[in-house]
C-alpha positions as CSV (number, residue, x, y, z in Angstrom):
1,M,209.1,146.6,7.0
2,F,205.8,147.4,8.8
3,D,205.2,147.4,12.6
4,S,201.6,146.2,11.9
5,I,199.5,145.2,8.8
6,I,195.7,145.1,8.5
7,K,195.0,143.1,5.6
8,G,192.2,142.4,3.3
9,G,189.4,144.4,4.8
10,R,186.7,146.6,3.4
11,F,188.6,149.8,3.9
12,F,186.9,153.3,4.8
13,D,189.1,156.2,4.9
14,G,186.8,158.7,6.9
15,T,186.3,161.1,3.9
16,G,183.1,159.5,2.7
17,A,184.9,158.1,-0.4
18,P,183.9,154.7,-1.8
19,S,185.2,151.7,0.2
20,A,187.2,149.0,-1.2
21,V,189.3,146.1,-0.1
22,R,192.8,147.3,0.7
23,H,195.8,146.4,2.8
24,L,197.3,148.9,5.4
25,G,200.6,149.1,6.5
26,I,201.4,150.9,9.7
27,T,205.0,152.1,10.7
28,D,205.9,154.4,13.7
29,G,202.3,155.0,14.6
30,K,201.2,156.3,11.2
31,V,199.6,154.9,8.1
32,A,202.6,154.0,5.8
33,E,200.9,152.4,2.9
34,I,197.3,151.6,1.7
35,S,197.7,148.9,-1.0
36,Q,195.4,147.1,-3.4
37,T,197.7,144.2,-3.3
38,P,199.1,142.1,-0.3
39,L,201.8,143.7,1.6
40,D,205.2,142.1,2.6
41,E,204.7,140.9,6.1
42,T,208.5,139.9,6.7
43,G,209.4,141.1,10.1
44,C,206.0,142.4,10.9
45,A,205.2,142.1,14.5
46,R,201.4,142.0,14.1
47,V,199.4,141.1,11.2
48,V,195.4,141.4,11.4
49,D,193.4,139.4,9.0
50,A,190.4,141.6,8.3
51,T,189.0,139.6,5.5
52,G,185.3,140.0,5.3
53,K,185.5,142.8,8.1
54,W,185.5,146.4,7.9
55,V,188.3,148.7,8.5
56,V,187.5,152.2,9.6
57,P,189.1,155.1,11.3
58,G,188.7,155.3,15.1
59,M,185.4,157.0,16.0
60,L,185.0,160.1,17.8
61,D,182.9,160.8,21.0
62,I,182.0,164.4,21.2
63,H,180.3,164.4,24.3
64,T,181.6,162.7,27.4
65,H,182.1,163.3,31.1
66,Y,185.4,161.4,31.6
67,D,186.8,164.4,33.2
68,V,187.1,162.5,36.7
69,E,187.6,158.9,35.4
70,V,190.5,160.0,33.1
71,L,192.5,161.0,36.2
72,L,191.9,157.6,37.9
73,D,191.9,155.2,34.8
74,P,193.3,156.8,31.7
75,S,192.6,153.7,29.7
76,L,189.1,154.8,29.2
77,S,188.6,151.2,28.1
78,E,184.7,151.1,28.1
79,S,184.9,153.5,25.2
80,V,188.0,152.1,23.4
81,R,186.5,148.6,23.3
82,H,183.7,149.7,21.0
83,G,186.0,151.5,18.5
84,V,186.1,155.1,20.0
85,T,189.8,156.5,19.8
86,T,189.1,160.1,20.4
87,V,187.1,161.4,23.2
88,L,186.0,165.1,24.0
89,L,186.0,166.4,27.7
90,G,184.6,169.4,29.4
91,S,181.0,169.1,28.4
92,C,177.9,170.9,29.8
93,S,179.9,173.7,31.3
94,L,181.9,171.3,33.6
95,S,185.6,170.8,33.6
96,T,188.2,170.2,36.5
97,V,190.6,172.7,35.0
98,H,190.2,175.5,37.7
99,V,188.1,174.2,40.6
100,D,189.2,172.4,43.7
101,G,187.9,168.9,44.8
102,E,185.0,170.1,46.8
103,I,183.7,172.4,44.1
104,A,184.3,169.7,41.3
105,G,182.3,167.3,43.6
106,D,179.4,169.8,43.8
107,L,179.5,170.4,40.1
108,F,179.7,166.8,38.9
109,G,178.1,164.9,41.7
110,R,174.4,165.3,41.2
111,V,174.4,166.7,37.7
112,E,176.3,163.7,36.0
113,A,175.3,161.0,38.7
114,I,179.0,160.5,39.7
115,P,179.1,159.7,43.5
116,R,180.4,163.0,44.9
117,K,183.1,161.5,47.2
118,H,184.8,159.9,44.2
119,V,185.0,163.2,42.4
120,V,186.2,165.1,45.4
121,R,189.1,162.4,46.0
122,A,190.1,162.1,42.4
123,V,190.6,165.9,42.0
124,E,192.2,166.5,45.3
125,D,194.7,163.5,44.9
126,K,195.5,164.0,41.3
127,K,195.5,167.7,40.6
128,S,198.9,168.9,39.9
129,W,197.8,171.9,37.6
130,H,197.1,175.5,38.1
131,S,196.2,176.5,34.5
132,A,194.5,175.2,31.5
133,A,198.1,174.8,29.8
134,E,199.2,172.9,32.9
135,Y,196.1,170.7,32.7
136,A,196.7,169.9,29.0
137,E,200.2,168.8,29.9
138,A,199.1,166.7,32.8
139,L,196.7,164.9,30.7
140,D,199.2,164.5,27.9
141,A,201.6,162.8,30.4
142,L,199.0,160.2,31.5
143,P,199.1,156.7,30.0
144,L,196.0,157.6,27.9
145,G,194.3,155.0,26.0
146,P,192.3,157.2,23.4
147,N,193.1,160.5,22.5
148,V,191.5,163.3,24.5
149,A,190.4,166.9,23.5
150,S,188.6,169.4,25.8
151,F,186.4,172.2,26.2
152,I,186.8,174.5,29.1
153,G,183.7,174.5,31.3
154,H,181.9,177.9,31.7
155,S,180.8,176.8,35.2
156,D,184.3,175.9,36.0
157,I,185.7,179.3,35.1
158,R,182.8,181.3,36.9
159,A,183.0,179.3,40.0
160,A,186.9,179.7,40.0
161,V,186.8,183.4,39.6
162,M,183.5,184.3,41.7
163,G,183.5,181.5,44.2
164,L,180.7,178.8,44.0
165,D,178.3,180.6,46.4
166,R,178.6,184.0,44.7
167,S,178.5,182.5,41.1
168,T,175.2,180.8,42.1
169,R,173.2,183.8,43.3
170,K,170.6,185.7,41.2
171,E,171.2,189.0,42.8
172,I,174.9,189.0,42.3
173,K,176.4,190.1,38.9
174,P,180.0,189.7,38.1
175,T,182.1,192.8,38.4
176,G,184.1,194.2,35.5
177,D,187.3,192.7,36.8
178,E,185.6,189.3,37.3
179,I,184.5,189.1,33.7
180,A,187.8,190.2,32.5
181,A,189.2,187.4,34.7
182,M,186.9,184.9,33.0
183,E,188.1,186.2,29.6
184,S,191.5,185.8,30.6
185,K,191.1,182.1,31.6
186,L,189.1,181.5,28.4
187,I,192.0,183.0,26.2
188,E,194.6,180.9,28.2
189,A,192.6,177.8,27.5
190,L,192.3,178.5,23.8
191,D,196.1,179.3,23.5
192,A,196.5,175.7,25.2
193,G,194.6,174.1,22.3
194,F,191.0,173.7,24.1
195,L,188.5,173.2,21.5
196,G,186.3,176.0,22.9
197,M,184.0,176.5,25.8
198,S,180.8,174.7,27.1
199,S,178.0,176.6,28.8
200,Q,175.0,175.1,30.1
201,R,171.7,177.1,30.8
202,L,169.4,174.0,31.5
203,M,167.7,174.7,34.7
204,F,167.3,171.1,36.1
205,D,170.9,170.5,36.5
206,K,171.4,170.9,40.3
207,L,174.5,171.2,42.4
208,D,175.5,168.5,44.8
209,G,177.0,169.0,48.3
210,E,175.5,170.9,51.3
211,V,176.7,174.6,50.8
212,C,174.8,175.4,47.6
213,R,172.9,172.3,47.2
214,S,170.0,172.3,44.7
215,R,171.0,175.6,43.1
216,T,171.6,175.4,39.2
217,L,175.0,175.4,37.7
218,P,177.0,178.7,37.7
219,S,176.9,179.2,34.0
220,T,172.9,179.4,34.3
221,Y,173.4,182.5,36.3
222,S,175.6,184.4,33.7
223,T,174.6,187.6,32.3
224,R,173.9,188.5,28.7
225,S,177.0,190.7,28.6
226,E,179.2,188.0,30.2
227,R,178.1,185.5,27.7
228,G,178.6,188.0,24.8
229,R,182.1,188.8,25.8
230,L,183.2,185.1,26.0
231,N,181.4,184.3,22.8
232,K,183.3,187.2,21.0
233,I,186.5,185.5,22.0
234,L,185.4,182.1,20.7
235,R,184.1,183.7,17.5
236,S,187.4,185.7,16.9
237,R,189.3,182.5,17.5
238,G,187.2,180.2,15.3
239,R,186.5,177.9,18.2
240,A,183.2,176.3,19.3
241,L,180.6,177.0,21.9
242,Q,179.1,173.7,23.1
243,G,176.0,174.3,25.0
244,G,172.6,173.3,26.4
245,P,169.6,175.4,26.4
246,D,166.8,175.3,28.9
247,V,164.2,173.1,27.6
248,N,161.4,175.1,29.3
249,R,162.6,178.4,27.9
250,S,162.5,178.5,24.1
251,D,164.3,181.8,24.2
252,T,167.5,180.1,25.5
253,M,167.3,177.9,22.6
254,I,166.8,180.4,19.9
255,G,169.4,182.9,21.6
256,M,172.2,180.2,21.7
257,A,171.4,179.0,18.2
258,A,171.1,182.6,16.8
259,S,174.5,183.5,18.3
260,S,176.0,181.4,15.5
261,I,174.7,183.8,12.8
262,G,177.6,185.4,10.9
263,L,175.9,188.2,9.1
264,L,178.3,191.2,9.1
265,R,180.7,189.2,11.4
266,K,182.5,185.9,11.7
267,P,180.0,183.1,12.4
268,L,180.5,181.4,15.7
269,K,180.6,177.6,15.9
270,V,177.8,176.4,18.0
271,S,176.9,172.8,18.8
272,L,173.8,172.4,21.1
273,L,172.1,169.7,23.1
274,S,170.2,168.0,21.7
275,A,168.2,166.9,18.7
276,A,165.9,164.0,19.9
277,D,162.8,162.4,19.2
278,I,161.1,163.1,22.6
279,K,158.2,160.9,23.5
280,A,156.6,163.7,25.5
281,I,156.7,166.1,22.6
282,P,156.6,164.0,19.4
283,G,156.4,166.8,16.8
284,V,159.5,168.6,18.1
285,A,162.0,166.2,16.2
286,K,161.0,168.2,13.0
287,I,162.1,171.4,14.4
288,F,165.8,170.6,14.9
289,P,166.9,170.3,11.3
290,L,164.6,173.3,10.3
291,M,166.4,175.4,12.9
292,A,169.8,174.4,11.9
293,K,169.0,175.0,8.1
294,A,167.7,178.6,9.0
295,V,170.7,179.6,11.3
296,N,173.2,178.2,8.6
297,A,171.5,179.9,5.9
298,L,172.2,183.1,7.4
299,N,176.0,182.3,7.4
300,G,176.0,180.5,10.8
301,D,177.9,177.4,11.7
302,F,175.4,175.6,13.8
303,R,174.9,171.9,14.8
304,W,172.6,169.9,17.0
305,Q,174.2,167.1,18.9
306,H,172.2,163.8,18.5
307,L,172.3,160.5,20.2
308,P,171.5,158.1,17.2
309,V,170.1,155.2,19.4
310,P,166.9,154.9,21.6
311,F,167.5,156.9,24.8
312,E,166.7,154.1,27.4
313,V,167.4,155.0,31.0
314,Y,167.4,152.9,34.3
315,S,166.9,154.0,37.7
316,D,167.6,152.7,41.4
317,G,164.4,154.0,43.3
318,I,163.9,157.7,42.7
319,D,167.6,158.4,41.8
320,L,167.2,159.5,38.2
321,P,168.1,163.0,36.9
322,I,165.0,163.3,34.8
323,F,162.9,163.8,38.1
324,E,165.0,167.2,38.5
325,E,162.7,168.8,35.7
326,F,159.6,169.2,38.1
327,G,159.2,170.6,41.6
328,S,158.2,167.5,43.6
329,G,160.9,165.3,41.9
330,A,163.6,167.8,42.6
331,A,162.4,168.1,46.2
332,A,163.0,164.3,46.7
333,L,166.4,164.5,45.1
334,H,167.3,167.5,47.3
335,L,167.1,165.1,50.3
336,A,169.2,162.2,48.7
337,N,171.8,162.7,51.3
338,H,169.1,162.4,54.0
339,I,167.4,159.1,53.3
340,D,165.2,159.2,56.5
341,D,163.9,162.8,55.6
342,Q,163.5,161.6,52.0
343,L,161.3,158.6,52.8
344,H,159.2,160.8,55.1
345,L,158.6,163.3,52.4
346,M,157.5,160.7,50.0
347,Q,154.9,159.2,52.7
348,D,153.5,162.8,53.2
349,E,150.0,163.3,51.5
350,D,150.7,166.8,50.6
351,Y,153.7,165.9,48.8
352,R,152.0,163.1,47.0
353,R,149.3,165.3,46.0
354,A,151.9,167.8,44.5
355,F,153.7,164.9,42.7
356,R,150.4,163.6,41.0
357,K,149.7,167.2,39.9
358,D,153.3,167.5,38.4
359,Y,152.6,164.0,36.8
360,D,149.3,164.8,35.3
361,K,150.7,167.9,33.3
362,K,151.0,166.3,29.9
363,Y,151.7,169.3,28.0
364,G,154.4,171.8,27.7
365,P,158.3,171.3,27.3
366,R,159.7,168.4,29.2
367,V,162.2,165.5,28.8
368,W,160.5,162.7,30.6
369,H,157.0,161.7,29.2
370,R,155.7,161.2,32.8
371,D,153.8,157.9,32.2
372,F,154.2,155.2,34.7
373,F,152.5,152.8,32.4
374,D,155.8,153.3,30.2
375,A,158.3,152.2,32.9
376,D,159.1,148.6,33.5
377,I,160.3,147.2,36.9
378,V,163.4,144.9,36.3
379,E,164.6,144.3,39.8
380,C,162.8,144.3,43.3
381,P,162.8,142.3,46.5
382,D,158.9,141.8,45.6
383,P,159.0,139.3,42.8
384,T,155.3,139.9,42.2
385,V,156.1,143.3,40.6
386,I,159.0,142.4,38.3
387,G,158.2,142.7,34.7
388,K,155.3,145.0,35.5
389,T,154.8,148.7,35.0
390,F,154.1,150.9,37.7
391,G,150.7,151.5,36.3
392,Q,150.0,147.9,36.2
393,V,151.0,147.6,39.9
394,G,148.6,150.4,40.7
395,L,145.8,148.6,39.0
396,D,146.7,145.4,40.9
397,R,146.6,147.2,44.1
398,G,143.0,148.5,43.8
399,G,143.2,151.1,41.0
400,I,145.7,153.4,43.0
401,H,147.3,156.3,41.1
402,P,150.5,155.5,39.2
403,V,152.5,158.0,41.2
404,D,151.4,156.2,44.4
405,A,152.3,152.8,43.3
406,F,155.7,154.1,42.5
407,L,156.2,156.0,45.6
408,D,155.0,153.0,47.8
409,L,157.4,150.8,46.1
410,V,160.2,153.2,46.6
411,V,159.5,153.8,50.2
412,E,159.4,150.0,50.7
413,H,162.3,148.9,48.6
414,G,164.5,152.2,48.2
415,S,167.3,151.6,45.7
416,K,166.7,147.8,45.6
417,L,163.8,148.8,43.2
418,R,165.3,149.1,39.6
419,W,163.3,150.2,36.7
420,R,163.7,151.4,33.0
421,T,161.9,153.4,30.5
422,T,162.8,155.0,27.1
423,I,162.3,158.8,27.0
424,S,163.2,159.5,23.5
425,N,164.6,158.2,20.1
426,H,162.1,155.5,20.0
427,R,161.2,155.8,16.4
428,P,163.8,154.4,14.0
429,E,162.4,156.3,11.0
430,V,162.7,159.5,12.8
431,L,166.2,158.5,13.9
432,N,167.2,157.9,10.3
433,V,166.1,161.4,9.2
434,L,168.1,162.9,12.0
435,A,171.3,160.8,11.4
436,A,171.5,161.9,7.9
437,D,170.8,165.6,8.4
438,P,173.9,168.0,7.8
439,G,172.8,170.2,10.9
440,V,173.1,167.4,13.3
441,Q,176.3,165.9,14.8
442,L,176.3,162.4,15.9
443,G,177.3,161.9,19.6
444,F,176.0,162.9,22.9
445,S,176.9,159.5,24.6
446,D,177.6,161.1,28.0
447,A,180.2,158.3,28.5
448,G,181.7,158.5,32.0
449,A,178.6,160.0,33.7
450,H,175.0,158.6,34.8
451,L,176.9,155.3,35.6
452,R,173.9,153.5,36.9
453,N,171.5,155.1,34.5
454,M,172.5,154.5,31.1
455,A,175.2,153.0,28.6
456,F,175.7,154.4,25.3
457,Y,179.3,153.6,24.7
458,N,178.8,151.7,21.6
459,F,176.4,154.3,20.0
460,G,178.5,154.3,16.8
461,L,178.2,150.6,16.3
462,R,174.5,150.8,16.7
463,L,174.3,153.3,14.0
464,L,176.4,151.2,11.6
465,R,174.1,148.3,12.2
466,R,171.1,150.5,11.4
467,V,172.6,151.8,8.1
468,N,173.9,148.3,7.1
469,D,170.5,146.7,7.9
470,A,168.7,149.3,5.9
471,E,171.0,148.9,2.9
472,R,170.8,145.2,3.0
473,A,167.0,145.5,3.0
474,G,167.0,147.9,-0.1
475,K,165.8,150.9,1.9
476,P,169.0,152.9,2.4
477,F,168.8,156.1,4.3
478,M,172.7,156.7,3.9
479,T,175.6,154.8,2.8
480,V,177.8,153.1,5.1
481,E,180.7,155.3,3.8
482,H,178.5,158.4,4.7
483,A,177.9,156.9,8.1
484,V,181.6,156.3,8.9
485,H,182.5,159.8,7.6
486,R,179.8,161.1,10.1
487,L,181.2,159.3,13.2
488,T,184.9,160.1,12.2
489,G,186.2,162.7,9.7
490,E,183.2,165.1,9.6
491,L,183.5,165.6,13.5
492,A,187.2,165.9,13.5
493,D,187.0,168.5,10.7
494,W,184.3,170.6,12.5
495,Y,186.1,170.5,16.0
496,N,189.6,171.1,13.9
497,I,191.5,168.3,15.6
498,D,193.8,165.6,14.0
499,A,191.6,162.5,14.1
500,G,189.0,160.7,12.1
501,R,191.0,159.9,8.9
502,L,193.0,156.9,7.5
503,R,195.1,158.1,4.7
504,V,198.8,157.8,4.2
505,G,200.6,160.0,6.8
506,D,197.8,160.2,9.1
507,R,198.0,158.8,12.8
508,A,197.0,155.2,12.7
509,D,193.8,155.1,14.8
510,A,192.0,152.3,13.2
511,V,189.2,149.8,14.1
512,V,188.4,146.5,12.6
513,I,184.5,145.7,12.7
514,D,182.9,142.4,11.8
515,P,179.7,143.4,10.2
516,A,178.2,139.8,10.8
517,H,178.2,140.8,14.4
518,L,176.5,144.2,14.0
519,D,173.4,142.4,15.7
520,D,171.1,142.3,18.7
521,T,174.1,141.9,21.1
522,L,174.7,145.6,20.6
523,D,171.5,146.3,22.8
524,A,172.1,143.7,25.5
525,Y,172.1,145.0,29.2
526,A,175.4,144.5,31.0
527,E,177.2,145.8,34.2
528,N,180.8,145.9,35.3
529,P,182.3,147.2,38.5
530,I,184.5,150.3,38.5
531,P,187.4,149.6,41.0
532,E,188.3,153.2,41.2
533,F,184.8,154.0,42.6
534,D,184.6,151.3,45.3
535,N,183.4,148.7,42.6
536,L,180.2,150.5,41.9
537,P,178.3,148.5,39.3
538,R,178.4,150.6,36.1
539,M,176.1,150.0,33.2
540,V,178.1,149.0,30.3
541,N,177.9,147.5,26.5
542,R,179.2,144.1,25.8
543,N,179.4,143.0,22.2
544,D,183.0,141.4,22.0
545,E,182.7,139.7,18.7
546,T,181.8,143.0,16.9
547,V,185.0,144.9,17.3
548,T,187.8,142.5,16.7
549,A,190.8,145.0,16.7
550,V,191.5,148.6,17.9
551,F,194.7,150.4,17.1
552,V,195.6,153.9,18.7
553,A,198.6,155.6,17.0
554,G,199.5,152.3,15.6
555,N,199.4,150.4,18.8
556,Y,197.1,147.3,19.2
557,V,195.1,148.1,22.4
558,F,191.8,146.0,22.1
559,G,190.1,143.3,20.3
560,E,187.4,140.6,20.8
561,G,186.6,141.7,24.4
562,T,190.2,141.6,25.6
563,K,192.4,144.6,26.2
564,D,196.0,144.6,25.5
565,A,198.4,144.9,28.4
566,A,199.5,148.3,27.0
567,L,196.1,149.9,27.4
568,G,196.2,152.2,30.2
569,T,199.8,151.3,31.2
570,E,201.6,152.9,28.2
571,R,200.7,156.1,26.6
572,T,198.9,155.4,23.1
573,G,196.5,158.5,23.1
574,R,197.5,162.1,23.2
575,F,196.0,165.3,24.3
576,L,194.7,166.7,20.9
577,R,194.9,170.4,20.5
578,A,192.8,172.4,18.1
579,N,194.8,173.1,15.2
């Protein structure tokens, strides 16, 4: 007798093996039988007919910022509904393991565009732990929807040991005792099953709050000795370093990648942000696979993280993190808590001159292409500008500079002005190369962050659509089996967690996908309020006919746009510890 049966679907086991029509029997949360012939349905509480559909292991999202949201809504339903059954927390040096609510608010608020007050309240109200082991136990006790695994954040450790102010001053170096304390916290986290440590060196990630506002994250102030000692622990334990180099300093990218090399020593697992086809630097996409190949040829274990879909972002007024990468943009965001001062700044001619100068610099490392002719206005109280670019608005207003057209509209309409642009991953042929490269990991959705700026919760489905479309057109760049493996078993193996496979005895994290609805609905714009964040309208994805059933540990939790009553009320997911 089975608890659930998924019958007649095209079955993918997550190993990359050939797919075939199979029938799955699930008992006690595990795959009990995989059969070529129909199973006995007698006494089975749930039978899912997957005829004409795909049955795949639950997908992994290796880069999220759900650290705050999981405390308030453990269902994490925005990911589950798209077939993600395992999420990784603690990215970009940020975690809520050691810091208090105020410091967590400063770390997450501006960098990840999560309203600071909600971060502070969530951590202050929900924190019951005082160590990484207790944190893991606290998460495991929640009614988790998906499985959760975590990195320990370098900035979290550093701020807890040194204090936020001391940890973000260039002139202050950690004492020997402080580095030893950081080592102790890292070891304790690894003993508790954390995947490794995340450490950020990107210089346009800025702190929120008032005490240390606009300083960069604590991990960016770390010394070479400090990083070396922490990496040595990760290396010895076979755990991963997840990091982000500074886009304006190639030495940080080369140094972090080279730390993986294992000549005369054990290789260090390193996963860096991020392989992307950046509009502003079109040739850089070729460098990522070459660098990974070179490092791994020297006995490294190095990967780039990659979002396999166009990186389209939205902004309300000037509230977009990409402005942090140049001085005039960061100056405006520094005043985000003082709107009158911000508006006064944006009307100042000296400031506008500086902004125009930053905008007109078209060469050098950058994320944003700085082209207001490639930025569409989608909402505005002035209907005459909707559908136009800021560049076109400037032409319509007598040929004024695109920066002045943008700032005029922001001053006039503030956050009621909503616009969008695509900053990277705009060429499908380049995405195909990156998606198939063995030095690249598929992920980097940033789920749980940038709530008004972007939505990539369904990135796995969008990759499967591209693979399926290419195969049907007779121009395959990878098989569907390979794509499923890349989104599931390959990631679970590298991070060394129990997920991503559907074999007899495996935990039954399974997803049923209707390939007929791997279509344009995956790209549609949608919003949904977050009750826990005062109903803030979050950008989301809605493609309810694509995923028809999601199981976590054998429990049906979502399907066809509707979540089961058990999701978020009963524990289906677990805190997954590195094996």
